[in-house]
C-alpha positions as CSV (number, residue, x, y, z in Angstrom):
1,X,84.7,122.0,105.2
2,X,82.3,120.8,107.4
3,X,83.7,119.7,111.0
4,X,83.4,115.9,112.7
5,X,80.5,115.3,114.6
6,X,80.3,117.6,117.9
7,X,77.7,118.5,120.4
8,X,75.6,121.3,121.1
9,X,75.0,122.5,124.7
10,X,71.6,124.2,125.5
11,X,72.0,125.5,129.0
12,X,68.8,126.0,129.6
13,X,65.4,124.1,131.3
14,X,63.6,121.5,128.7
15,X,60.5,120.2,128.9
16,X,59.1,117.3,126.6
17,X,56.6,119.7,125.3
18,X,59.5,121.9,124.3
19,X,61.5,119.2,123.0
20,X,58.4,118.4,120.7
21,X,57.8,122.3,119.6
22,X,61.3,123.6,119.2
23,X,63.0,120.4,118.0
24,X,61.0,117.6,116.4
25,X,58.4,120.0,114.7
26,X,61.3,122.3,112.7
27,X,62.8,119.0,111.6
28,X,59.4,117.4,110.4
29,X,58.1,120.5,108.9
30,X,61.4,120.6,106.7
31,X,62.9,116.8,106.7
32,X,59.9,114.6,108.0
33,X,61.1,113.5,111.1
34,X,60.5,110.8,113.8
35,X,60.7,110.9,117.2
36,X,61.8,107.3,118.6
37,X,62.6,106.6,122.5
38,X,66.2,105.8,122.3
39,X,68.0,102.1,121.6
40,X,69.8,102.5,124.6
41,X,68.8,104.2,128.3
42,X,69.9,107.6,128.7
43,X,72.2,108.7,131.1
44,X,70.8,108.6,135.1
45,X,68.7,111.8,135.5
46,X,68.2,112.5,131.8
47,X,65.6,111.9,129.7
48,X,66.3,111.3,125.7
49,X,64.5,111.4,122.0
50,X,66.6,110.0,119.0
51,X,65.3,111.7,115.7
52,X,65.1,110.0,112.6
53,X,64.5,112.1,109.3
54,X,63.4,110.6,106.0
55,X,66.4,111.2,104.6
56,X,68.6,109.0,106.7
57,X,70.1,111.5,108.8
58,X,69.5,111.2,112.6
59,X,70.1,113.2,115.7
60,X,70.1,112.9,119.4
61,X,68.8,115.1,122.2
62,X,68.9,114.7,126.1
63,X,68.3,117.1,128.5
64,X,68.4,117.1,132.6
65,X,67.5,119.6,135.3
66,X,70.9,119.9,136.6
67,X,74.1,119.1,134.2
68,X,76.3,118.1,137.3
69,X,79.1,117.7,135.3
70,X,79.6,120.6,133.1
71,X,82.0,121.5,130.2
72,X,84.9,123.4,131.6
73,X,84.6,127.0,131.8
74,X,80.8,126.6,132.1
75,X,77.9,126.3,135.2
76,X,76.0,123.4,136.2
77,X,71.8,123.6,135.7
78,X,69.3,122.5,133.5
79,X,70.6,121.9,129.9
80,X,70.4,120.0,126.9
81,X,72.9,118.3,124.8
82,X,72.4,117.8,120.9
83,X,73.8,115.9,118.4
84,X,73.4,115.2,114.6
85,X,74.4,115.0,111.1
86,X,71.0,116.7,109.9
87,X,70.1,120.3,110.2
88,X,70.3,121.8,113.3
89,X,66.8,123.6,114.5
90,X,67.1,127.3,115.0
91,X,66.5,126.8,118.7
92,X,70.1,125.7,119.1
93,X,71.7,127.7,116.7
94,X,73.2,130.1,118.9
95,X,74.8,127.5,121.6
96,X,78.2,126.4,122.2
97,X,79.7,123.3,120.4
98,X,81.9,120.7,122.2
99,X,83.7,117.6,121.7
100,X,83.5,114.2,122.8
101,X,85.9,114.6,125.3
102,X,84.3,117.8,126.7
103,X,80.9,117.0,127.7
104,X,79.9,114.7,130.6
105,X,81.3,111.0,130.5
106,X,78.0,109.4,130.7
107,X,76.6,111.9,127.9
108,X,79.2,110.9,125.9
109,X,79.1,107.4,126.3
110,X,75.4,107.1,125.5
111,X,75.7,108.5,122.3
112,X,78.7,106.4,121.5
113,X,76.5,103.5,122.3
114,X,73.3,105.2,119.6
115,X,75.5,105.8,116.9
116,X,77.9,102.9,116.5
117,X,74.8,100.6,117.1
118,X,73.6,102.8,113.7
119,X,76.9,102.6,112.2
120,X,77.4,99.0,112.7
121,X,73.8,98.3,111.2
122,X,74.3,100.0,108.2
123,X,78.1,99.1,107.6
124,X,78.2,95.2,109.2
125,X,82.0,94.8,108.3
126,X,82.6,97.1,111.0
127,X,81.7,94.8,113.2
128,X,85.6,93.2,113.2
129,X,86.9,96.7,113.8
130,X,85.7,97.9,116.9
131,X,88.2,100.0,117.5
132,X,88.4,101.9,113.9
133,X,84.8,102.4,114.4
134,X,85.0,104.2,118.0
135,X,87.7,106.5,117.4
136,X,86.5,107.7,113.8
137,X,83.2,107.7,114.9
138,X,82.6,111.5,114.4
139,X,83.8,111.7,110.8
140,X,82.1,107.9,110.0
141,X,78.7,109.4,111.2
142,X,79.3,112.9,110.3
143,X,77.0,115.2,108.2
144,X,78.9,115.7,104.8
145,X,81.8,112.6,105.2
146,X,79.9,109.4,106.2
147,X,80.0,108.3,103.3
148,X,83.2,109.0,102.2
149,X,85.0,107.9,105.1
150,X,83.2,105.0,105.0
151,X,84.6,104.3,101.4
152,X,87.9,104.9,102.2
153,X,87.7,102.0,104.8
154,X,85.4,99.7,102.9
155,X,86.3,100.1,99.4
156,X,90.2,101.7,99.4
157,X,91.5,99.6,102.1
158,X,92.3,102.7,104.4
159,X,94.7,103.7,101.2
160,X,97.4,100.9,101.3
161,X,97.8,99.5,97.8
162,X,98.4,95.3,96.8
163,X,96.6,94.4,99.9
164,X,92.7,93.4,100.8
165,X,90.5,95.3,103.2
166,X,91.0,93.0,106.0
167,X,94.7,93.0,106.2
168,X,94.8,96.7,106.0
169,X,91.8,97.6,108.3
170,X,93.2,94.7,110.8
171,X,96.8,96.8,111.0
172,X,95.1,99.6,111.6
173,X,93.0,98.0,114.0
174,X,96.3,96.9,116.0
175,X,97.5,100.5,116.1
176,X,94.2,102.1,117.4
177,X,93.8,99.3,120.0
178,X,97.1,100.3,121.7
179,X,95.0,103.3,122.9
180,X,97.9,105.7,122.9
181,X,96.1,107.9,120.7
182,X,93.0,107.8,122.7
183,X,93.5,111.1,124.4
184,X,93.8,113.2,121.0
185,X,91.0,111.3,119.4
186,X,89.0,114.5,118.2
187,X,92.0,116.1,116.7
188,X,93.0,113.0,115.3
189,X,90.1,111.4,113.7
190,X,89.4,114.7,112.3
191,X,92.4,114.7,110.2
192,X,90.9,112.4,107.8
193,X,88.5,114.9,106.6
194,X,85.2,115.2,106.2
195,X,84.3,116.0,102.7
196,X,81.5,114.5,100.8
197,X,84.1,112.8,98.0
198,X,86.7,110.3,98.7
199,X,89.8,112.3,99.0
200,X,92.5,110.2,98.7
201,X,95.5,112.2,99.1
202,X,94.2,114.0,102.5
203,X,93.1,110.8,103.9
204,X,96.2,108.8,102.8
205,X,98.2,111.3,104.4
206,X,96.2,110.9,107.5
207,X,96.6,107.5,108.1
208,X,100.5,108.0,107.5
209,X,100.2,110.0,110.5
210,X,98.8,106.9,112.5
211,X,101.3,104.5,111.3
212,X,103.8,106.9,112.6
213,X,102.8,107.0,115.7
214,X,102.9,103.5,116.0
215,X,106.4,103.1,114.6
216,X,107.2,106.0,117.5
217,X,105.4,103.8,119.7
218,X,106.6,100.5,119.2
219,X,109.6,102.2,119.4
220,X,109.0,103.2,123.2
221,X,108.4,106.5,122.7
222,X,105.8,108.9,124.4
223,X,104.1,110.7,122.4
224,X,102.2,114.0,121.6
225,X,100.9,115.0,118.5
226,X,100.7,118.5,117.2
227,X,103.4,120.7,118.8
228,X,103.1,124.0,118.1
229,X,106.7,125.7,117.3
230,X,107.7,129.3,117.2
231,X,107.1,129.8,113.8
232,X,103.6,129.4,114.2
233,X,103.6,125.6,112.6
234,X,102.5,122.7,114.2
235,X,104.8,120.0,113.7
236,X,103.2,116.2,114.2
237,X,104.7,114.3,117.0
238,X,107.1,115.4,119.8
239,X,108.3,111.6,120.7
240,X,109.9,111.6,124.3
241,X,112.5,109.1,125.7
242,X,110.7,108.0,129.2
243,X,114.3,107.0,130.6
244,X,116.3,110.1,129.4
245,X,113.5,112.5,129.2
246,X,115.2,113.6,125.9
247,X,112.4,114.5,123.2
248,X,112.4,114.8,119.6
249,X,110.3,116.6,116.8
250,X,109.0,114.6,114.2
251,X,107.1,115.7,111.0
252,X,105.3,113.4,108.4
253,X,104.6,113.4,104.7
254,X,103.3,110.7,102.2
255,X,104.0,110.9,98.8
256,X,101.5,109.8,96.5
257,X,102.0,106.7,93.8
258,X,103.1,107.9,90.4
259,X,99.8,107.3,88.6
260,X,97.8,110.8,88.7
261,X,100.5,112.7,89.5
262,X,102.7,115.2,87.5
263,X,106.1,113.2,88.9
264,X,107.1,110.5,86.5
265,X,109.2,108.2,88.6
266,X,108.6,107.3,92.2
267,X,111.7,108.3,93.2
268,X,111.0,111.9,91.7
269,X,107.7,111.7,93.6
270,X,109.5,110.8,97.1
271,X,112.1,114.1,96.1
272,X,109.2,116.2,95.4
273,X,107.1,115.9,97.9
274,X,109.9,116.2,100.5
275,X,111.0,119.5,98.9
276,X,107.4,121.1,99.3
277,X,107.4,120.0,102.7
278,X,111.1,121.6,103.5
279,X,110.7,124.8,101.5
280,X,107.2,125.2,103.8
281,X,106.7,123.9,107.2
282,X,110.4,122.6,107.9
283,X,112.2,125.5,106.3
284,X,110.3,127.7,108.5
285,X,111.0,125.8,111.4
286,X,114.5,126.4,110.8
287,X,115.6,122.3,111.4
288,X,115.8,120.3,114.4
289,X,113.2,117.8,113.4
290,X,113.4,114.2,112.0
291,X,111.3,113.8,108.9
292,X,109.5,110.4,108.2
293,X,108.6,110.2,104.5
294,X,106.1,107.3,104.5
295,X,105.8,105.7,101.0
296,X,102.8,103.3,102.5
297,X,101.0,104.6,99.3
298,X,103.2,103.0,96.9
299,X,102.4,99.6,95.2
300,X,105.1,96.8,95.2
301,X,107.3,97.5,92.2
302,X,107.5,101.4,93.2
303,X,108.5,100.8,96.5
304,X,111.1,98.6,95.2
305,X,112.7,100.8,92.8
306,X,112.9,103.6,96.0
307,X,114.4,101.2,98.1
308,X,117.2,100.0,95.8
309,X,118.4,103.3,94.8
310,X,117.9,105.0,98.0
311,X,117.6,108.4,96.6
312,X,118.9,111.1,98.8
313,X,116.3,113.8,99.9
314,X,116.1,117.6,100.7
315,X,116.0,117.1,104.5
316,X,117.8,115.9,107.1
317,X,117.9,113.7,109.1
318,X,114.8,111.6,107.7
319,X,113.5,107.7,107.4
320,X,112.0,107.0,104.5
321,X,110.0,103.9,104.4
322,X,107.0,101.8,103.7
323,X,104.5,100.2,105.8
324,X,103.1,96.8,104.4
325,X,99.9,95.6,106.5
326,X,101.1,92.4,107.1
327,X,105.1,92.0,106.3
328,X,105.8,94.6,108.1
329,X,107.8,98.0,107.7
330,X,111.3,98.5,105.7
331,X,113.3,101.5,104.8
332,X,116.3,103.3,105.1
333,X,117.8,106.6,107.3
334,X,119.7,109.8,105.8
335,X,121.9,111.5,107.9
336,X,122.1,111.6,111.9
337,X,118.6,110.3,112.8
338,X,118.1,111.0,116.7
339,X,115.4,108.7,117.1
340,X,115.8,105.2,117.1
341,X,113.6,103.2,115.3
342,X,115.9,100.4,114.3
343,X,113.7,97.5,116.2
344,X,110.6,98.5,114.7
345,X,111.5,99.7,110.6
346,X,113.9,97.2,108.9
347,X,116.8,99.5,107.9
348,X,118.9,96.8,106.5
349,X,117.9,96.7,103.0
């Protein structure tokens, strides 16, 4: 699977002629390319070009005689930065790749302005959700995943049933507006995937991690995602109590709705999903993690049947809940849950 957009850094001297001969010409020969002045002024001391291909893909390239703030582990000097959702010219094939947070801030910010302007021009509905557009930019503009990730938000309400796009995306916009996950943007945005097809299972599971993060943050915890444990696995979050310093591990799983899966009832879907999780990551970890079972993919009737029976699952401690954009979050606890989320999730039902 292709990865989210990343920069290529070419540490060498560049000139207008080199850019035209080694970047523009091969793009034009293979795809039909037009080199344009960027929409926004490039960073100070940089020159830049925007390449627009006949197939609708784009690329950005900026270069300088002195990369004064190079990525960690590299040296300053003449450098060019490339990013695009098109084929990479051969002159850049052996260059190293860097995430948005690894390149100089002026380069990143200029790139984001260029990409965001193009994205919202193509998808005007994203104007109302600037945090979603910015946070997921590396996948919304990726080579293979642009169409599928945009469709997930636009046509599938970010995986929430029984609600409209505006309500669902406003809910996610509020989560991202808090900025808690900004330092982890690269890894978290990448969880949405860059499949050319809408992969609802993967994408819903990714959104479940955002909901879990919001629950923990609103409950007063400081979170760190992707915690490596001694088994070689990674668990989704460490949640630390800032007052006591005590920290807890949290893993998230999201059962899929009954329609389209083998489990015949919502309760069976919950149990089967948890059994799969406990037979893998959590069994290898050997306990000590709280399991968040996010049933937000369930339509209203399915969730009501789960909440009415409050089924046991094959892991304790656990919190089983459903987030409904607008009305809030309700659920129930199993076992002695060390993370106190009672002020965020209605556990009284």
